[in-house]
mmCIF file as gemmi writes it, N, C-alpha and C atoms, coordinates in Angstrom:
data_model
loop_
_atom_site.group_PDB
_atom_site.id
_atom_site.type_symbol
_atom_site.label_atom_id
_atom_site.label_alt_id
_atom_site.label_comp_id
_atom_site.label_asym_id
_atom_site.label_entity_id
_atom_site.label_seq_id
_atom_site.pdbx_PDB_ins_code
_atom_site.Cartn_x
_atom_site.Cartn_y
_atom_site.Cartn_z
_atom_site.occupancy
_atom_site.B_iso_or_equiv
_atom_site.pdbx_formal_charge
_atom_site.auth_seq_id
_atom_site.auth_asym_id
_atom_site.pdbx_PDB_model_num
ATOM 1 N N . MET Axp A 1 ? 0.845 -1.172 0 1 0 ? 1 A 1
ATOM 2 C CA . MET Axp A 1 ? 0 0 0 1 0 ? 1 A 1
ATOM 3 C C . MET Axp A 1 ? 0.89 1.235 0 1 0 ? 1 A 1
ATOM 4 N N . ASP Axp A 2 ? 0.478 2.217 -0.744 1 0 ? 2 A 1
ATOM 5 C CA . ASP Axp A 2 ? 1.185 3.484 -0.855 1 0 ? 2 A 1
ATOM 6 C C . ASP Axp A 2 ? 1.007 4.282 0.437 1 0 ? 2 A 1
ATOM 7 N N . SER Axp A 3 ? 2.08 4.952 0.893 1 0 ? 3 A 1
ATOM 8 C CA . SER Axp A 3 ? 1.986 5.7 2.149 1 0 ? 3 A 1
ATOM 9 C C . SER Axp A 3 ? 1.014 6.873 2.048 1 0 ? 3 A 1
ATOM 10 N N . SER Axp A 4 ? 0.894 7.484 0.88 1 0 ? 4 A 1
ATOM 11 C CA . SER Axp A 4 ? -0.043 8.609 0.757 1 0 ? 4 A 1
ATOM 12 C C . SER Axp A 4 ? -1.49 8.132 0.885 1 0 ? 4 A 1
ATOM 13 N N . ARG Axp A 5 ? -1.786 6.924 0.393 1 0 ? 5 A 1
ATOM 14 C CA . ARG Axp A 5 ? -3.14 6.371 0.547 1 0 ? 5 A 1
ATOM 15 C C . ARG Axp A 5 ? -3.423 6.061 2.02 1 0 ? 5 A 1
ATOM 16 N N . LEU Axp A 6 ? -2.427 5.515 2.712 1 0 ? 6 A 1
ATOM 17 C CA . LEU Axp A 6 ? -2.582 5.21 4.132 1 0 ? 6 A 1
ATOM 18 C C . LEU Axp A 6 ? -2.802 6.487 4.936 1 0 ? 6 A 1
ATOM 19 N N . ILE Axp A 7 ? -2.064 7.536 4.621 1 0 ? 7 A 1
ATOM 20 C CA . ILE Axp A 7 ? -2.228 8.821 5.311 1 0 ? 7 A 1
ATOM 21 C C . ILE Axp A 7 ? -3.605 9.406 5.028 1 0 ? 7 A 1
ATOM 22 N N . ARG Axp A 8 ? -4.071 9.304 3.781 1 0 ? 8 A 1
ATOM 23 C CA . ARG Axp A 8 ? -5.4 9.803 3.426 1 0 ? 8 A 1
ATOM 24 C C . ARG Axp A 8 ? -6.484 9.071 4.216 1 0 ? 8 A 1
ATOM 25 N N . MET Axp A 9 ? -6.334 7.74 4.376 1 0 ? 9 A 1
ATOM 26 C CA . MET Axp A 9 ? -7.314 6.967 5.142 1 0 ? 9 A 1
ATOM 27 C C . MET Axp A 9 ? -7.335 7.409 6.596 1 0 ? 9 A 1
ATOM 28 N N . LEU Axp A 10 ? -6.152 7.65 7.176 1 0 ? 10 A 1
ATOM 29 C CA . LEU Axp A 10 ? -6.086 8.098 8.57 1 0 ? 10 A 1
ATOM 30 C C . LEU Axp A 10 ? -6.732 9.473 8.735 1 0 ? 10 A 1
ATOM 31 N N . LEU Axp A 11 ? -6.436 10.402 7.836 1 0 ? 11 A 1
ATOM 32 C CA . LEU Axp A 11 ? -7.014 11.747 7.929 1 0 ? 11 A 1
ATOM 33 C C . LEU Axp A 11 ? -8.53 11.714 7.767 1 0 ? 11 A 1
ATOM 34 N N . ASP Axp A 12 ? -9.026 10.865 6.872 1 0 ? 12 A 1
ATOM 35 C CA . ASP Axp A 12 ? -10.477 10.743 6.683 1 0 ? 12 A 1
ATOM 36 C C . ASP Axp A 12 ? -11.161 10.169 7.914 1 0 ? 12 A 1
ATOM 37 N N . ASP Axp A 13 ? -10.417 9.383 8.709 1 0 ? 13 A 1
ATOM 38 C CA . ASP Axp A 13 ? -10.978 8.763 9.906 1 0 ? 13 A 1
ATOM 39 C C . ASP Axp A 13 ? -10.9 9.677 11.126 1 0 ? 13 A 1
ATOM 40 N N . GLY Axp A 14 ? -10.302 10.85 10.999 1 0 ? 14 A 1
ATOM 41 C CA . GLY Axp A 14 ? -10.256 11.774 12.127 1 0 ? 14 A 1
ATOM 42 C C . GLY Axp A 14 ? -8.902 11.857 12.812 1 0 ? 14 A 1
ATOM 43 N N . TRP Axp A 15 ? -7.873 11.231 12.255 1 0 ? 15 A 1
ATOM 44 C CA . TRP Axp A 15 ? -6.531 11.329 12.812 1 0 ? 15 A 1
ATOM 45 C C . TRP Axp A 15 ? -5.942 12.675 12.417 1 0 ? 15 A 1
ATOM 46 N N . VAL Axp A 16 ? -5.113 13.243 13.295 1 0 ? 16 A 1
ATOM 47 C CA . VAL Axp A 16 ? -4.538 14.571 13.09 1 0 ? 16 A 1
ATOM 48 C C . VAL Axp A 16 ? -3.017 14.442 13.046 1 0 ? 16 A 1
ATOM 49 N N . LEU Axp A 17 ? -2.403 15.121 12.082 1 0 ? 17 A 1
ATOM 50 C CA . LEU Axp A 17 ? -0.948 15.139 11.994 1 0 ? 17 A 1
ATOM 51 C C . LEU Axp A 17 ? -0.409 15.99 13.138 1 0 ? 17 A 1
ATOM 52 N N . VAL Axp A 18 ? 0.372 15.359 14.026 1 0 ? 18 A 1
ATOM 53 C CA . VAL Axp A 18 ? 0.89 16.049 15.207 1 0 ? 18 A 1
ATOM 54 C C . VAL Axp A 18 ? 2.245 16.677 14.907 1 0 ? 18 A 1
ATOM 55 N N . ARG Axp A 19 ? 3.141 15.887 14.289 1 0 ? 19 A 1
ATOM 56 C CA . ARG Axp A 19 ? 4.458 16.424 13.972 1 0 ? 19 A 1
ATOM 57 C C . ARG Axp A 19 ? 5.104 15.594 12.876 1 0 ? 19 A 1
ATOM 58 N N . ILE Axp A 20 ? 6.129 16.165 12.281 1 0 ? 20 A 1
ATOM 59 C CA . ILE Axp A 20 ? 6.908 15.477 11.261 1 0 ? 20 A 1
ATOM 60 C C . ILE Axp A 20 ? 8.367 15.568 11.669 1 0 ? 20 A 1
ATOM 61 N N . LYS Axp A 21 ? 9.031 14.425 11.708 1 0 ? 21 A 1
ATOM 62 C CA . LYS Axp A 21 ? 10.46 14.403 12.005 1 0 ? 21 A 1
ATOM 63 C C . LYS Axp A 21 ? 11.131 13.591 10.905 1 0 ? 21 A 1
ATOM 64 N N . GLY Axp A 22 ? 11.765 14.283 9.983 1 0 ? 22 A 1
ATOM 65 C CA . GLY Axp A 22 ? 12.361 13.606 8.83 1 0 ? 22 A 1
ATOM 66 C C . GLY Axp A 22 ? 11.261 13.058 7.936 1 0 ? 22 A 1
ATOM 67 N N . SER Axp A 23 ? 11.289 11.736 7.72 1 0 ? 23 A 1
ATOM 68 C CA . SER Axp A 23 ? 10.262 11.116 6.879 1 0 ? 23 A 1
ATOM 69 C C . SER Axp A 23 ? 9.143 10.5 7.706 1 0 ? 23 A 1
ATOM 70 N N . HIS Axp A 24 ? 9.176 10.678 9.019 1 0 ? 24 A 1
ATOM 71 C CA . HIS Axp A 24 ? 8.171 10.078 9.898 1 0 ? 24 A 1
ATOM 72 C C . HIS Axp A 24 ? 7.064 11.082 10.216 1 0 ? 24 A 1
ATOM 73 N N . HIS Axp A 25 ? 5.848 10.741 9.827 1 0 ? 25 A 1
ATOM 74 C CA . HIS Axp A 25 ? 4.67 11.561 10.109 1 0 ? 25 A 1
ATOM 75 C C . HIS Axp A 25 ? 3.941 10.937 11.295 1 0 ? 25 A 1
ATOM 76 N N . HIS Axp A 26 ? 3.773 11.691 12.364 1 0 ? 26 A 1
ATOM 77 C CA . HIS Axp A 26 ? 3.137 11.199 13.585 1 0 ? 26 A 1
ATOM 78 C C . HIS Axp A 26 ? 1.701 11.708 13.647 1 0 ? 26 A 1
ATOM 79 N N . PHE Axp A 27 ? 0.763 10.783 13.828 1 0 ? 27 A 1
ATOM 80 C CA . PHE Axp A 27 ? -0.66 11.106 13.875 1 0 ? 27 A 1
ATOM 81 C C . PHE Axp A 27 ? -1.231 10.745 15.234 1 0 ? 27 A 1
ATOM 82 N N . ARG Axp A 28 ? -2.23 11.507 15.657 1 0 ? 28 A 1
ATOM 83 C CA . ARG Axp A 28 ? -2.954 11.251 16.899 1 0 ? 28 A 1
ATOM 84 C C . ARG Axp A 28 ? -4.434 11.377 16.594 1 0 ? 28 A 1
ATOM 85 N N . HIS Axp A 29 ? -5.236 10.534 17.24 1 0 ? 29 A 1
ATOM 86 C CA . HIS Axp A 29 ? -6.686 10.61 17.04 1 0 ? 29 A 1
ATOM 87 C C . HIS Axp A 29 ? -7.285 11.512 18.098 1 0 ? 29 A 1
ATOM 88 N N . ARG Axp A 30 ? -8.315 12.245 17.71 1 0 ? 30 A 1
ATOM 89 C CA . ARG Axp A 30 ? -8.935 13.206 18.633 1 0 ? 30 A 1
ATOM 90 C C . ARG Axp A 30 ? -9.597 12.529 19.818 1 0 ? 30 A 1
ATOM 91 N N . SER Axp A 31 ? -10.3 11.422 19.588 1 0 ? 31 A 1
ATOM 92 C CA . SER Axp A 31 ? -11.053 10.806 20.681 1 0 ? 31 A 1
ATOM 93 C C . SER Axp A 31 ? -10.38 9.565 21.254 1 0 ? 31 A 1
ATOM 94 N N . LYS Axp A 32 ? -9.437 8.983 20.541 1 0 ? 32 A 1
ATOM 95 C CA . LYS Axp A 32 ? -8.747 7.79 21.032 1 0 ? 32 A 1
ATOM 96 C C . LYS Axp A 32 ? -7.401 8.2 21.6 1 0 ? 32 A 1
ATOM 97 N N . ASN Axp A 33 ? -6.947 7.465 22.575 1 0 ? 33 A 1
ATOM 98 C CA . ASN Axp A 33 ? -5.648 7.752 23.161 1 0 ? 33 A 1
ATOM 99 C C . ASN Axp A 33 ? -4.605 6.882 22.461 1 0 ? 33 A 1
ATOM 100 N N . SER Axp A 34 ? -4.348 7.184 21.205 1 0 ? 34 A 1
ATOM 101 C CA . SER Axp A 34 ? -3.452 6.359 20.414 1 0 ? 34 A 1
ATOM 102 C C . SER Axp A 34 ? -2.668 7.225 19.445 1 0 ? 34 A 1
ATOM 103 N N . ARG Axp A 35 ? -1.471 6.769 19.109 1 0 ? 35 A 1
ATOM 104 C CA . ARG Axp A 35 ? -0.633 7.459 18.13 1 0 ? 35 A 1
ATOM 105 C C . ARG Axp A 35 ? -0.165 6.463 17.084 1 0 ? 35 A 1
ATOM 106 N N . VAL Axp A 36 ? 0.037 6.967 15.875 1 0 ? 36 A 1
ATOM 107 C CA . VAL Axp A 36 ? 0.469 6.147 14.751 1 0 ? 36 A 1
ATOM 108 C C . VAL Axp A 36 ? 1.558 6.907 14.009 1 0 ? 36 A 1
ATOM 109 N N . THR Axp A 37 ? 2.591 6.195 13.561 1 0 ? 37 A 1
ATOM 110 C CA . THR Axp A 37 ? 3.667 6.793 12.787 1 0 ? 37 A 1
ATOM 111 C C . THR Axp A 37 ? 3.708 6.151 11.408 1 0 ? 37 A 1
ATOM 112 N N . VAL Axp A 38 ? 3.734 6.987 10.375 1 0 ? 38 A 1
ATOM 113 C CA . VAL Axp A 38 ? 3.8 6.514 8.993 1 0 ? 38 A 1
ATOM 114 C C . VAL Axp A 38 ? 5.007 7.168 8.336 1 0 ? 38 A 1
ATOM 115 N N . THR Axp A 39 ? 5.836 6.361 7.664 1 0 ? 39 A 1
ATOM 116 C CA . THR Axp A 39 ? 6.952 6.932 6.915 1 0 ? 39 A 1
ATOM 117 C C . THR Axp A 39 ? 6.433 7.406 5.565 1 0 ? 39 A 1
ATOM 118 N N . HIS Axp A 40 ? 6.832 8.634 5.186 1 0 ? 40 A 1
ATOM 119 C CA . HIS Axp A 40 ? 6.327 9.206 3.936 1 0 ? 40 A 1
ATOM 120 C C . HIS Axp A 40 ? 7.421 10.044 3.296 1 0 ? 40 A 1
ATOM 121 N N . PRO Axp A 41 ? 7.657 10.039 2.035 1 0 ? 41 A 1
ATOM 122 C CA . PRO Axp A 41 ? 6.942 9.273 1.008 1 0 ? 41 A 1
ATOM 123 C C . PRO Axp A 41 ? 7.548 7.882 0.866 1 0 ? 41 A 1
ATOM 124 N N . LYS Axp A 42 ? 6.707 6.917 0.694 1 0 ? 42 A 1
ATOM 125 C CA . LYS Axp A 42 ? 7.143 5.542 0.48 1 0 ? 42 A 1
ATOM 126 C C . LYS Axp A 42 ? 6.118 4.866 -0.404 1 0 ? 42 A 1
ATOM 127 N N . LYS Axp A 43 ? 6.572 4.281 -1.498 1 0 ? 43 A 1
ATOM 128 C CA . LYS Axp A 43 ? 5.63 3.656 -2.425 1 0 ? 43 A 1
ATOM 129 C C . LYS Axp A 43 ? 4.985 2.431 -1.815 1 0 ? 43 A 1
ATOM 130 N N . ASP Axp A 44 ? 5.795 1.552 -1.251 1 0 ? 44 A 1
ATOM 131 C CA . ASP Axp A 44 ? 5.253 0.317 -0.692 1 0 ? 44 A 1
ATOM 132 C C . ASP Axp A 44 ? 5.57 0.231 0.794 1 0 ? 44 A 1
ATOM 133 N N . VAL Axp A 45 ? 4.557 0.444 1.615 1 0 ? 45 A 1
ATOM 134 C CA . VAL Axp A 45 ? 4.699 0.253 3.053 1 0 ? 45 A 1
ATOM 135 C C . VAL Axp A 45 ? 4.574 -1.246 3.298 1 0 ? 45 A 1
ATOM 136 N N . PRO Axp A 46 ? 5.481 -1.863 4.073 1 0 ? 46 A 1
ATOM 137 C CA . PRO Axp A 46 ? 5.397 -3.302 4.319 1 0 ? 46 A 1
ATOM 138 C C . PRO Axp A 46 ? 4.045 -3.699 4.906 1 0 ? 46 A 1
ATOM 139 N N . ILE Axp A 47 ? 3.553 -4.873 4.517 1 0 ? 47 A 1
ATOM 140 C CA . ILE Axp A 47 ? 2.22 -5.326 4.923 1 0 ? 47 A 1
ATOM 141 C C . ILE Axp A 47 ? 2.103 -5.442 6.442 1 0 ? 47 A 1
ATOM 142 N N . GLY Axp A 48 ? 3.173 -5.833 7.119 1 0 ? 48 A 1
ATOM 143 C CA . GLY Axp A 48 ? 3.135 -5.919 8.581 1 0 ? 48 A 1
ATOM 144 C C . GLY Axp A 48 ? 2.941 -4.556 9.224 1 0 ? 48 A 1
ATOM 145 N N . THR Axp A 49 ? 3.565 -3.536 8.645 1 0 ? 49 A 1
ATOM 146 C CA . THR Axp A 49 ? 3.407 -2.171 9.144 1 0 ? 49 A 1
ATOM 147 C C . THR Axp A 49 ? 1.989 -1.675 8.914 1 0 ? 49 A 1
ATOM 148 N N . VAL Axp A 50 ? 1.436 -1.962 7.731 1 0 ? 50 A 1
ATOM 149 C CA . VAL Axp A 50 ? 0.056 -1.558 7.431 1 0 ? 50 A 1
ATOM 150 C C . VAL Axp A 50 ? -0.909 -2.231 8.393 1 0 ? 50 A 1
ATOM 151 N N . ARG Axp A 51 ? -0.716 -3.528 8.643 1 0 ? 51 A 1
ATOM 152 C CA . ARG Axp A 51 ? -1.598 -4.25 9.577 1 0 ? 51 A 1
ATOM 153 C C . ARG Axp A 51 ? -1.514 -3.67 10.982 1 0 ? 51 A 1
ATOM 154 N N . ALA Axp A 52 ? -0.298 -3.343 11.43 1 0 ? 52 A 1
ATOM 155 C CA . ALA Axp A 52 ? -0.132 -2.776 12.769 1 0 ? 52 A 1
ATOM 156 C C . ALA Axp A 52 ? -0.814 -1.414 12.877 1 0 ? 52 A 1
ATOM 157 N N . ILE Axp A 53 ? -0.701 -0.591 11.835 1 0 ? 53 A 1
ATOM 158 C CA . ILE Axp A 53 ? -1.347 0.727 11.849 1 0 ? 53 A 1
ATOM 159 C C . ILE Axp A 53 ? -2.858 0.575 11.831 1 0 ? 53 A 1
ATOM 160 N N . LEU Axp A 54 ? -3.375 -0.322 10.979 1 0 ? 54 A 1
ATOM 161 C CA . LEU Axp A 54 ? -4.827 -0.505 10.892 1 0 ? 54 A 1
ATOM 162 C C . LEU Axp A 54 ? -5.398 -1.171 12.14 1 0 ? 54 A 1
ATOM 163 N N . LYS Axp A 55 ? -4.56 -1.891 12.89 1 0 ? 55 A 1
ATOM 164 C CA . LYS Axp A 55 ? -5.015 -2.458 14.164 1 0 ? 55 A 1
ATOM 165 C C . LYS Axp A 55 ? -5.273 -1.338 15.174 1 0 ? 55 A 1
ATOM 166 N N . ARG Axp A 56 ? -4.427 -0.304 15.141 1 0 ? 56 A 1
ATOM 167 C CA . ARG Axp A 56 ? -4.608 0.84 16.037 1 0 ? 56 A 1
ATOM 168 C C . ARG Axp A 56 ? -5.674 1.788 15.524 1 0 ? 56 A 1
ATOM 169 N N . ALA Axp A 57 ? -5.969 1.721 14.225 1 0 ? 57 A 1
ATOM 170 C CA . ALA Axp A 57 ? -6.98 2.586 13.608 1 0 ? 57 A 1
ATOM 171 C C . ALA Axp A 57 ? -8.002 1.719 12.88 1 0 ? 57 A 1
ATOM 172 N N . PRO Axp A 58 ? -8.816 0.96 13.621 1 0 ? 58 A 1
ATOM 173 C CA . PRO Axp A 58 ? -9.724 0.009 12.964 1 0 ? 58 A 1
ATOM 174 C C . PRO Axp A 58 ? -10.791 0.672 12.103 1 0 ? 58 A 1
ATOM 175 N N . ASP Axp A 59 ? -11.135 1.923 12.376 1 0 ? 59 A 1
ATOM 176 C CA . ASP Axp A 59 ? -12.161 2.596 11.577 1 0 ? 59 A 1
ATOM 177 C C . ASP Axp A 59 ? -11.612 3.123 10.258 1 0 ? 59 A 1
ATOM 178 N N . ALA Axp A 60 ? -10.309 3.06 10.074 1 0 ? 60 A 1
ATOM 179 C CA . ALA Axp A 60 ? -9.692 3.554 8.841 1 0 ? 60 A 1
ATOM 180 C C . ALA Axp A 60 ? -9.447 2.432 7.844 1 0 ? 60 A 1
ATOM 181 N N . GLN Axp A 61 ? -10.159 1.331 7.985 1 0 ? 61 A 1
ATOM 182 C CA . GLN Axp A 61 ? -9.992 0.192 7.086 1 0 ? 61 A 1
ATOM 183 C C . GLN Axp A 61 ? -10.371 0.572 5.662 1 0 ? 61 A 1
ATOM 184 N N . PRO Axp A 62 ? -9.574 0.136 4.685 1 0 ? 62 A 1
ATOM 185 C CA . PRO Axp A 62 ? -9.972 0.376 3.296 1 0 ? 62 A 1
ATOM 186 C C . PRO Axp A 62 ? -11.204 -0.45 2.963 1 0 ? 62 A 1
ATOM 187 N N . THR Axp A 63 ? -12.128 0.123 2.239 1 0 ? 63 A 1
ATOM 188 C CA . THR Axp A 63 ? -13.353 -0.59 1.89 1 0 ? 63 A 1
ATOM 189 C C . THR Axp A 63 ? -13.509 -0.648 0.382 1 0 ? 63 A 1
ATOM 190 N N . VAL Axp A 64 ? -14.282 -1.618 -0.049 1 0 ? 64 A 1
ATOM 191 C CA . VAL Axp A 64 ? -14.575 -1.797 -1.467 1 0 ? 64 A 1
ATOM 192 C C . VAL Axp A 64 ? -16.082 -1.83 -1.623 1 0 ? 64 A 1
ATOM 193 N N . LEU Axp A 65 ? -16.598 -1.101 -2.596 1 0 ? 65 A 1
ATOM 194 C CA . LEU Axp A 65 ? -18.03 -1.101 -2.874 1 0 ? 65 A 1
ATOM 195 C C . LEU Axp A 65 ? -18.342 -2.293 -3.775 1 0 ? 65 A 1
ATOM 196 N N . VAL Axp A 66 ? -19.182 -3.209 -3.284 1 0 ? 66 A 1
ATOM 197 C CA . VAL Axp A 66 ? -19.56 -4.4 -4.039 1 0 ? 66 A 1
ATOM 198 C C . VAL Axp A 66 ? -21.011 -4.241 -4.461 1 0 ? 66 A 1
ATOM 199 N N . VAL Axp A 67 ? -21.25 -4.279 -5.751 1 0 ? 67 A 1
ATOM 200 C CA . VAL Axp A 67 ? -22.597 -4.108 -6.281 1 0 ? 67 A 1
ATOM 201 C C . VAL Axp A 67 ? -23.002 -5.401 -6.977 1 0 ? 67 A 1
ATOM 202 N N . THR Axp A 68 ? -24.13 -5.973 -6.548 1 0 ? 68 A 1
ATOM 203 C CA . THR Axp A 68 ? -24.683 -7.141 -7.218 1 0 ? 68 A 1
ATOM 204 C C . THR Axp A 68 ? -26.039 -6.75 -7.793 1 0 ? 68 A 1
ATOM 205 N N . GLU Axp A 69 ? -26.729 -7.715 -8.324 1 0 ? 69 A 1
ATOM 206 C CA . GLU Axp A 69 ? -28.025 -7.44 -8.934 1 0 ? 69 A 1
ATOM 207 C C . GLU Axp A 69 ? -29.047 -6.973 -7.904 1 0 ? 69 A 1
ATOM 208 N N . HIS Axp A 70 ? -28.961 -7.502 -6.684 1 0 ? 70 A 1
ATOM 209 C CA . HIS Axp A 70 ? -29.996 -7.234 -5.686 1 0 ? 70 A 1
ATOM 210 C C . HIS Axp A 70 ? -29.554 -6.316 -4.547 1 0 ? 70 A 1
ATOM 211 N N . ARG Axp A 71 ? -28.245 -6.245 -4.262 1 0 ? 71 A 1
ATOM 212 C CA . ARG Axp A 71 ? -27.787 -5.47 -3.105 1 0 ? 71 A 1
ATOM 213 C C . ARG Axp A 71 ? -26.497 -4.735 -3.4 1 0 ? 71 A 1
ATOM 214 N N . THR Axp A 72 ? -26.201 -3.769 -2.542 1 0 ? 72 A 1
ATOM 215 C CA . THR Axp A 72 ? -24.931 -3.058 -2.591 1 0 ? 72 A 1
ATOM 216 C C . THR Axp A 72 ? -24.324 -3.106 -1.198 1 0 ? 72 A 1
ATOM 217 N N . TRP Axp A 73 ? -23.065 -3.488 -1.114 1 0 ? 73 A 1
ATOM 218 C CA . TRP Axp A 73 ? -22.366 -3.558 0.166 1 0 ? 73 A 1
ATOM 219 C C . TRP Axp A 73 ? -21.129 -2.686 0.111 1 0 ? 73 A 1
ATOM 220 N N . ASN Axp A 74 ? -20.767 -2.121 1.24 1 0 ? 74 A 1
ATOM 221 C CA . ASN Axp A 74 ? -19.497 -1.44 1.408 1 0 ? 74 A 1
ATOM 222 C C . ASN Axp A 74 ? -18.698 -2.292 2.384 1 0 ? 74 A 1
ATOM 223 N N . LEU Axp A 75 ? -17.902 -3.207 1.853 1 0 ? 75 A 1
ATOM 224 C CA . LEU Axp A 75 ? -17.239 -4.221 2.663 1 0 ? 75 A 1
ATOM 225 C C . LEU Axp A 75 ? -15.779 -3.868 2.907 1 0 ? 75 A 1
ATOM 226 N N . PRO Axp A 76 ? -15.24 -4.248 4.086 1 0 ? 76 A 1
ATOM 227 C CA . PRO Axp A 76 ? -13.815 -4.039 4.336 1 0 ? 76 A 1
ATOM 228 C C . PRO Axp A 76 ? -12.982 -4.901 3.395 1 0 ? 76 A 1
ATOM 229 N N . LEU Axp A 77 ? -11.825 -4.404 3.025 1 0 ? 77 A 1
ATOM 230 C CA . LEU Axp A 77 ? -10.974 -5.082 2.061 1 0 ? 77 A 1
ATOM 231 C C . LEU Axp A 77 ? -10.576 -6.499 2.483 1 0 ? 77 A 1
ATOM 232 N N . PRO Axp A 78 ? -10.225 -6.778 3.758 1 0 ? 78 A 1
ATOM 233 C CA . PRO Axp A 78 ? -9.891 -8.169 4.113 1 0 ? 78 A 1
ATOM 234 C C . PRO Axp A 78 ? -11.049 -9.129 3.859 1 0 ? 78 A 1
ATOM 235 N N . PHE Axp A 79 ? -12.294 -8.686 4.025 1 0 ? 79 A 1
ATOM 236 C CA . PHE Axp A 79 ? -13.454 -9.535 3.781 1 0 ? 79 A 1
ATOM 237 C C . PHE Axp A 79 ? -13.553 -9.884 2.302 1 0 ? 79 A 1
ATOM 238 N N . ILE Axp A 80 ? -13.219 -8.944 1.436 1 0 ? 80 A 1
ATOM 239 C CA . ILE Axp A 80 ? -13.245 -9.191 -0.009 1 0 ? 80 A 1
ATOM 240 C C . ILE Axp A 80 ? -12.228 -10.261 -0.364 1 0 ? 80 A 1
ATOM 241 N N . LYS Axp A 81 ? -11.038 -10.226 0.249 1 0 ? 81 A 1
ATOM 242 C CA . LYS Axp A 81 ? -10.022 -11.238 -0.024 1 0 ? 81 A 1
ATOM 243 C C . LYS Axp A 81 ? -10.511 -12.615 0.397 1 0 ? 81 A 1
ATOM 244 N N . ILE Axp A 82 ? -11.214 -12.697 1.53 1 0 ? 82 A 1
ATOM 245 C CA . ILE Axp A 82 ? -11.76 -13.975 1.989 1 0 ? 82 A 1
ATOM 246 C C . ILE Axp A 82 ? -12.824 -14.456 1.019 1 0 ? 82 A 1
ATOM 247 N N . LEU Axp A 83 ? -13.692 -13.554 0.58 1 0 ? 83 A 1
ATOM 248 C CA . LEU Axp A 83 ? -14.724 -13.924 -0.391 1 0 ? 83 A 1
ATOM 249 C C . LEU Axp A 83 ? -14.106 -14.44 -1.684 1 0 ? 83 A 1
ATOM 250 N N . ARG Axp A 84 ? -13.102 -13.749 -2.177 1 0 ? 84 A 1
ATOM 251 C CA . ARG Axp A 84 ? -12.472 -14.131 -3.428 1 0 ? 84 A 1
ATOM 252 C C . ARG Axp A 84 ? -11.806 -15.501 -3.291 1 0 ? 84 A 1
ATOM 253 N N . ALA Axp A 85 ? -11.147 -15.763 -2.163 1 0 ? 85 A 1
ATOM 254 C CA . ALA Axp A 85 ? -10.473 -17.043 -1.959 1 0 ? 85 A 1
ATOM 255 C C . ALA Axp A 85 ? -11.47 -18.189 -1.837 1 0 ? 85 A 1
ATOM 256 N N . SER Axp A 86 ? -12.633 -17.93 -1.256 1 0 ? 86 A 1
ATOM 257 C CA . SER Axp A 86 ? -13.604 -19.01 -1.062 1 0 ? 86 A 1
ATOM 258 C C . SER Axp A 86 ? -14.38 -19.325 -2.332 1 0 ? 86 A 1
ATOM 259 N N . THR Axp A 87 ? -14.433 -18.406 -3.284 1 0 ? 87 A 1
ATOM 260 C CA . THR Axp A 87 ? -15.187 -18.668 -4.506 1 0 ? 87 A 1
ATOM 261 C C . THR Axp A 87 ? -14.34 -19.313 -5.591 1 0 ? 87 A 1
ATOM 262 N N . VAL Axp A 88 ? -13.027 -19.357 -5.4 1 0 ? 88 A 1
ATOM 263 C CA . VAL Axp A 88 ? -12.14 -19.938 -6.423 1 0 ? 88 A 1
ATOM 264 C C . VAL Axp A 88 ? -12.161 -21.438 -6.352 1 0 ? 88 A 1
C-alpha cells in the first residue's frame, strides 16, 4: 500500500498530523488515546506495518463497494479477499 493512501485513510478517519520528524509523520486521534507513525513518502509500506497501523486505527480500514443485482455492500478489504479465496 502506498503511504499517501494510508495517510489519506487516517485523515479521513479523524486522525490529526501532530508532527513530522524527517520522513516520519506522527498522527494522533482526537477521541482515542493512540498514536500512529507513517513513513512518507514511500511507495510500498510493508504489509506488517500496514496491519499494525490498521489495528490501532480500525475505523480507517480500506473498503470496497460491491454491487450485485440485488444489493450493494461497502465491505472491508480483508473480507473481499476472503470472499475471493472461497469462490475460487
